[in-house]
C-alpha positions as CSV (number, residue, x, y, z in Angstrom):
1,M,134.4,36.9,-31.4
2,S,133.5,39.5,-28.9
3,S,130.9,42.2,-29.4
4,N,131.7,45.9,-28.9
5,V,128.2,46.7,-27.9
6,S,127.9,47.1,-24.1
7,M,125.0,45.6,-22.2
8,F,125.2,48.7,-19.9
9,H,124.1,52.2,-20.6
10,K,124.7,55.5,-18.8
11,A,122.3,55.8,-15.8
12,E,119.9,58.6,-16.3
13,R,116.8,59.4,-14.3
14,K,113.7,59.5,-16.5
15,K,110.4,61.3,-16.1
16,A,108.2,59.4,-13.8
17,K,104.7,59.2,-12.2
18,L,104.3,59.9,-8.5
19,R,103.8,57.1,-6.0
20,C,102.9,58.9,-2.8
21,G,101.8,57.4,0.6
22,L,100.1,59.6,3.2
23,A,99.8,58.0,6.7
24,G,98.2,59.5,9.7
25,P,95.6,58.9,12.5
26,S,91.9,59.7,12.0
27,G,91.5,63.5,11.8
28,S,95.0,64.2,10.5
29,G,93.8,65.4,7.1
30,K,94.8,62.5,4.9
31,T,92.0,62.9,2.3
32,W,92.2,66.7,2.3
33,S,96.0,66.5,1.8
34,A,95.8,63.9,-0.9
35,L,93.3,66.0,-2.9
36,L,95.4,69.2,-2.7
37,L,98.5,67.2,-3.8
38,G,96.4,65.8,-6.6
39,F,95.2,69.2,-7.8
40,G,98.9,70.4,-7.8
41,L,99.9,67.5,-10.0
42,G,97.3,68.7,-12.5
43,G,94.8,67.0,-14.8
44,K,91.8,64.8,-14.0
45,V,91.6,63.5,-10.5
46,A,89.9,60.3,-9.5
47,L,89.3,59.2,-5.9
48,I,88.7,55.5,-4.9
49,D,86.7,55.8,-1.6
50,T,86.5,53.0,1.0
51,E,85.3,55.4,3.7
52,N,81.6,55.2,3.1
53,K,81.5,58.2,0.7
54,S,83.3,60.5,3.1
55,G,85.7,61.3,0.2
56,E,83.0,63.4,-1.4
57,L,82.8,65.8,1.6
58,Y,85.7,67.8,0.1
59,A,84.1,68.7,-3.2
60,H,84.5,72.4,-2.4
61,L,88.3,72.0,-2.7
62,G,88.2,71.4,-6.5
63,E,86.8,69.2,-9.2
64,Y,87.4,65.4,-8.9
65,H,85.4,62.2,-9.6
66,A,84.8,59.5,-7.0
67,T,83.9,55.8,-6.9
68,Q,83.2,53.7,-3.9
69,I,84.5,50.3,-2.8
70,A,82.4,48.5,-0.2
71,A,83.2,45.4,1.9
72,P,84.7,42.9,1.3
73,F,87.8,45.0,0.6
74,T,89.6,42.5,-1.6
75,P,92.7,43.6,-3.5
76,D,90.9,42.6,-6.7
77,K,88.4,45.4,-6.2
78,Y,91.2,47.9,-5.8
79,I,93.0,46.7,-8.9
80,A,89.8,46.9,-10.9
81,A,89.1,50.5,-9.8
82,I,92.7,51.5,-10.7
83,K,92.4,50.0,-14.1
84,A,89.0,51.6,-14.7
85,A,90.4,55.0,-13.7
86,E,93.3,54.5,-16.2
87,E,90.9,53.5,-19.0
88,E,88.8,56.7,-18.4
89,G,91.9,58.8,-18.7
90,F,92.4,60.1,-15.2
91,D,95.8,61.7,-14.5
92,V,95.8,61.3,-10.8
93,I,94.3,58.3,-8.8
94,I,93.8,58.7,-5.1
95,I,93.2,55.5,-3.0
96,D,91.4,56.5,0.2
97,S,92.2,54.3,2.0
98,L,94.7,51.5,1.3
99,S,94.4,50.2,4.9
100,H,91.1,48.5,4.2
101,A,92.9,46.2,1.7
102,W,95.0,45.0,4.6
103,A,93.0,45.1,7.7
104,G,89.4,45.6,6.5
105,E,86.6,43.1,6.1
106,G,87.6,40.8,3.3
107,G,91.1,42.3,3.3
108,L,94.4,40.4,3.3
109,L,94.5,39.8,7.0
110,D,90.9,38.5,6.9
111,M,91.8,36.2,4.0
112,Q,94.8,34.8,5.8
113,G,92.8,34.2,9.0
114,K,90.0,32.4,7.2
115,I,92.4,30.2,5.3
116,A,94.1,29.2,8.5
117,D,90.8,28.6,10.3
118,S,89.4,26.5,7.4
119,G,92.0,23.8,8.0
120,K,93.5,24.2,4.5
121,G,96.7,25.5,6.0
122,N,98.1,27.0,9.2
123,S,98.7,30.7,9.8
124,Y,102.1,30.5,8.2
125,T,101.2,28.6,5.0
126,A,98.1,30.7,4.4
127,W,100.4,33.5,3.3
128,R,101.3,31.5,0.2
129,T,97.8,32.3,-1.1
130,V,97.5,35.8,0.3
131,T,100.9,37.3,-0.5
132,P,100.5,37.0,-4.3
133,K,97.3,39.0,-4.0
134,H,99.1,41.7,-2.1
135,Q,101.9,41.8,-4.7
136,A,99.3,42.1,-7.5
137,L,97.9,45.2,-5.8
138,V,101.3,46.7,-5.3
139,E,102.2,46.1,-9.0
140,A,98.9,47.7,-10.1
141,M,99.9,50.8,-8.3
142,L,103.6,50.8,-9.4
143,Q,102.8,50.1,-13.1
144,S,99.9,52.6,-13.3
145,K,100.0,55.2,-16.1
146,A,98.6,57.7,-13.6
147,H,100.0,59.4,-10.5
148,I,99.1,57.3,-7.4
149,I,98.4,58.8,-4.0
150,A,97.4,56.3,-1.3
151,T,96.2,57.2,2.2
152,I,96.9,54.8,5.0
153,R,95.6,54.9,8.5
154,S,98.0,55.0,11.4
155,K,97.7,53.7,14.9
156,Q,99.6,54.8,18.0
157,D,102.2,52.3,19.2
158,Y,103.2,51.9,22.9
159,V,106.0,50.1,24.7
160,Q,106.7,49.4,28.4
161,Q,109.8,51.2,29.6
162,K,111.5,51.3,33.0
163,D,112.3,54.8,34.2
164,E,116.0,54.9,35.1
165,K,115.4,57.6,37.8
166,T,112.4,56.2,39.6
167,G,112.7,52.5,38.7
168,K,109.0,52.4,37.8
169,T,107.7,50.8,34.6
170,E,105.9,53.3,32.4
171,I,103.8,53.1,29.2
172,K,105.4,55.3,26.6
173,K,104.3,56.3,23.1
174,V,106.8,55.4,20.4
175,G,105.2,56.9,17.3
176,M,102.7,55.9,14.7
177,A,102.5,52.6,12.8
178,P,100.8,52.5,9.4
179,V,97.9,50.0,9.2
180,Q,99.4,48.1,6.2
181,R,101.8,45.3,5.5
182,E,105.2,46.0,7.1
183,G,107.5,47.6,4.6
184,M,104.8,48.9,2.4
185,E,106.2,52.5,2.7
186,Y,109.2,51.4,0.7
187,E,107.1,50.9,-2.5
188,F,106.4,54.7,-2.7
189,T,108.4,57.6,-4.2
190,V,107.6,59.6,-1.1
191,F,105.9,58.6,2.1
192,F,104.5,61.3,4.3
193,D,103.5,61.0,8.0
194,L,100.7,63.5,9.1
195,D,100.2,64.6,12.7
196,M,97.0,66.0,14.2
197,A,98.0,69.5,13.3
198,H,98.0,68.4,9.6
199,V,101.8,68.8,9.4
200,A,103.7,66.3,7.3
201,T,107.2,64.9,7.5
202,A,108.8,62.5,5.0
203,S,109.8,59.1,6.4
204,K,110.8,58.0,2.9
205,D,111.8,60.4,0.2
206,R,113.5,59.5,-3.1
207,T,113.2,63.1,-4.3
208,S,115.3,64.7,-1.5
209,L,112.9,67.6,-1.6
210,F,111.6,67.1,1.9
211,D,114.7,66.4,4.0
212,S,114.2,68.0,7.4
213,R,111.1,69.8,6.3
214,Y,107.9,70.2,8.3
215,F,105.0,71.3,6.1
216,K,101.3,71.1,5.4
217,P,100.5,69.4,2.0
218,T,99.2,71.9,-0.4
219,I,98.6,72.5,-4.2
220,E,102.0,74.2,-4.2
221,I,103.7,71.0,-2.8
222,G,102.0,69.0,-5.6
223,K,103.4,71.4,-8.2
224,E,106.8,71.1,-6.6
225,L,106.7,67.3,-6.9
226,L,105.5,67.5,-10.5
227,T,108.4,69.7,-11.4
228,W,110.8,67.1,-10.0
229,L,109.0,64.3,-11.8
230,N,108.9,66.0,-15.1
231,T,112.3,67.5,-15.4
232,G,114.3,64.5,-14.2
233,V,116.9,66.7,-12.5
234,D,117.4,68.2,-9.0
235,P,115.1,71.2,-8.7
236,V,118.0,73.6,-8.0
237,S,120.2,72.4,-10.9
238,L,119.7,72.5,-14.7
239,L,119.9,69.7,-17.2
240,P,123.2,69.5,-19.1
241,P,123.0,70.6,-22.7
242,P,122.0,67.9,-25.2
243,P,124.6,66.3,-27.5
244,K,125.1,68.1,-30.7
245,T,125.7,64.9,-32.8
246,L,124.7,61.3,-32.7
247,D,128.3,60.4,-31.9
248,D,128.0,62.3,-28.6
249,V,125.1,60.1,-27.3
250,P,126.4,57.5,-24.8
251,V,123.7,54.9,-25.4
252,G,124.4,51.2,-25.1
253,G,122.5,48.4,-26.8
254,D,121.3,48.3,-30.4
255,P,123.0,51.1,-32.4
256,E,119.7,51.6,-34.2
257,N,118.3,53.1,-30.9
258,T,120.8,55.9,-30.9
259,R,118.8,58.3,-33.0
260,A,115.7,57.7,-30.8
261,A,117.9,58.4,-27.8
262,L,119.0,61.7,-29.2
263,D,115.4,62.7,-30.0
264,E,114.5,61.9,-26.3
265,L,117.4,64.1,-25.1
266,K,116.1,67.0,-27.3
267,K,112.7,66.6,-25.7
268,Q,114.2,66.7,-22.3
269,E,116.1,69.9,-23.2
270,A,112.9,71.5,-24.4
271,A,111.1,70.5,-21.2
272,K,114.0,72.0,-19.2
273,A,113.7,75.3,-21.2
274,A,110.0,75.5,-20.5
275,V,110.5,74.9,-16.7
276,T,113.4,77.4,-16.6
277,A,111.3,80.1,-18.3
278,A,108.5,79.6,-15.8
279,T,110.6,79.3,-12.7
280,P,110.8,82.5,-10.5
281,S,114.3,84.0,-10.5
282,S,113.9,87.5,-9.1
283,A,112.1,89.4,-6.4
284,S,109.2,90.0,-8.7
285,A,108.5,86.2,-8.9
286,A,105.3,85.0,-7.3
287,G,105.2,81.4,-6.5
288,P,106.8,78.0,-7.2
289,P,108.1,76.5,-10.5
290,A,105.4,75.8,-13.1
291,D,103.9,72.3,-13.2
292,G,105.2,71.4,-16.7
293,H,101.7,70.8,-18.0
294,G,100.8,74.5,-18.6
295,S,98.9,76.8,-16.2
296,D,95.7,76.6,-18.3
297,K,94.8,73.3,-16.8
298,Q,94.9,74.4,-13.1
299,P,94.9,78.3,-13.0
300,F,95.9,79.0,-9.4
301,E,96.9,82.5,-8.2
302,T,99.6,82.4,-5.6
303,P,99.0,84.9,-2.7
304,M,102.2,86.3,-1.3
305,I,103.5,86.5,2.3
306,T,101.4,88.6,4.6
307,D,102.6,91.3,7.1
308,E,101.5,89.1,10.0
309,Q,103.6,86.1,8.6
310,R,106.6,88.4,8.0
311,K,106.5,89.5,11.7
312,K,106.0,85.9,12.9
313,L,108.9,84.7,10.8
314,M,111.2,87.4,12.1
315,A,110.2,86.7,15.7
316,C,110.9,83.0,15.2
317,F,114.4,83.7,13.9
318,N,115.1,86.1,16.8
319,D,113.9,83.5,19.3
320,L,116.3,81.0,17.8
321,G,119.2,83.5,17.9
322,I,119.4,83.8,14.1
323,T,119.8,87.6,13.7
324,N,122.1,87.9,10.7
325,R,120.1,88.7,7.5
326,N,122.4,86.6,5.3
327,T,122.2,83.6,7.6
328,R,118.4,83.9,7.7
329,L,118.3,84.1,3.9
330,N,120.7,81.1,3.5
331,W,118.5,79.1,5.8
332,V,115.4,79.9,3.8
333,Q,117.1,79.1,0.5
334,T,118.4,75.8,1.8
335,Y,115.1,74.8,3.4
336,L,113.1,75.5,0.2
337,H,115.8,74.3,-2.2
338,D,115.5,77.6,-4.0
339,P,118.6,79.8,-4.3
340,G,116.6,82.3,-6.3
341,I,115.0,83.8,-3.2
342,K,116.6,87.2,-2.4
343,S,114.2,88.4,0.3
344,V,111.3,87.2,2.4
345,K,109.2,89.4,0.2
346,D,109.7,86.7,-2.5
347,L,107.9,84.1,-0.5
348,S,104.4,83.0,-1.2
349,K,101.9,82.7,1.6
350,D,102.2,78.9,1.6
351,R,105.9,78.9,1.6
352,A,106.1,81.4,4.4
353,S,103.7,79.2,6.4
354,R,105.9,76.1,5.8
355,I,109.0,78.0,7.1
356,I,107.2,79.3,10.1
357,D,106.0,75.7,10.9
358,A,109.6,74.5,10.7
359,L,111.0,77.3,12.8
360,E,108.3,76.8,15.5
361,H,109.1,73.1,15.5
362,A,112.8,73.9,16.0
363,L,111.9,76.2,18.8
364,E,109.9,73.5,20.5
365,E,112.8,71.1,20.3
366,A,115.2,73.7,21.6
367,R,112.9,74.4,24.6
368,A,112.5,70.7,25.3
369,Q,116.3,70.2,25.3
370,K,116.8,73.1,27.6
371,A,114.1,71.8,30.0
372,S,115.6,68.4,30.1
373,A,119.2,69.7,30.6
């Protein structure tokens, strides 16, 4: 006798907690950027500091609480700190930095080397002991009830290449490599690479918010991420209307769960309505969508585009040969994933800065291509 209850259910993205990686060389602004993103996510922010209390140098940015981890930098210490932050009710946990758990004194590489040197195993078999510790730390981050932002140091990678024109062998930079186990970036929702100008690009992005974007991490970016995490839909689109009856709910599994599923859909609709009401939709709007937690937790006023920025933005468009107003507007709407923008006057100061950074980067690439032609 076959059952008519399917083991499958309709795929539907749920609300989630952020898992964000920030990689960059020393001086690229990893801690600063992590804190601003954390403030944008809202709530209580905790910082796990492995950098000899340097994480407390940014107290002027906003309120957060810090704890220190000293050598040896074992994964168990990180896990204990994450659990403690959860128990104390922190909404955002910043790990600064995750690189020490890999390459620091007492970290995973150090453990692997000591096991191999002890004669209890070779360099290959030593990973049988070390890898489970790495996985335990990854799971602690992925299963956390809080948003997780982890900073990771980057180092410059070089390769030897033969110049086809001169025949000489040259040393060439090939980008930055995070100081962490290979493939660690795939554990995150988004993974940002920071350069020395504090500009971020996304090398991994499950949100699709940052495709082809060059930006400086800010509180506003944190709010943008929170909106995506809380609504469970693309930022530009709206949630479909909820089912009107229990019969309309396409839920598999135990039929007794159907009513609970309908209740959940109603909650999602209510959340959508709250976000829609708070999202700018006209030229009088001043800033990004609301964070979904209510503005009373993090009351930030959004300064609007300045005259200097407006002139700079227009100059960049002209230099790129983009002179048509509609083409410019469409470019801005596409870049910001916000079709509600009707004029550059609708832009906040931060958004204008992000667009200018992207246009200047495009100009640099155009000039470089012209020079090499």
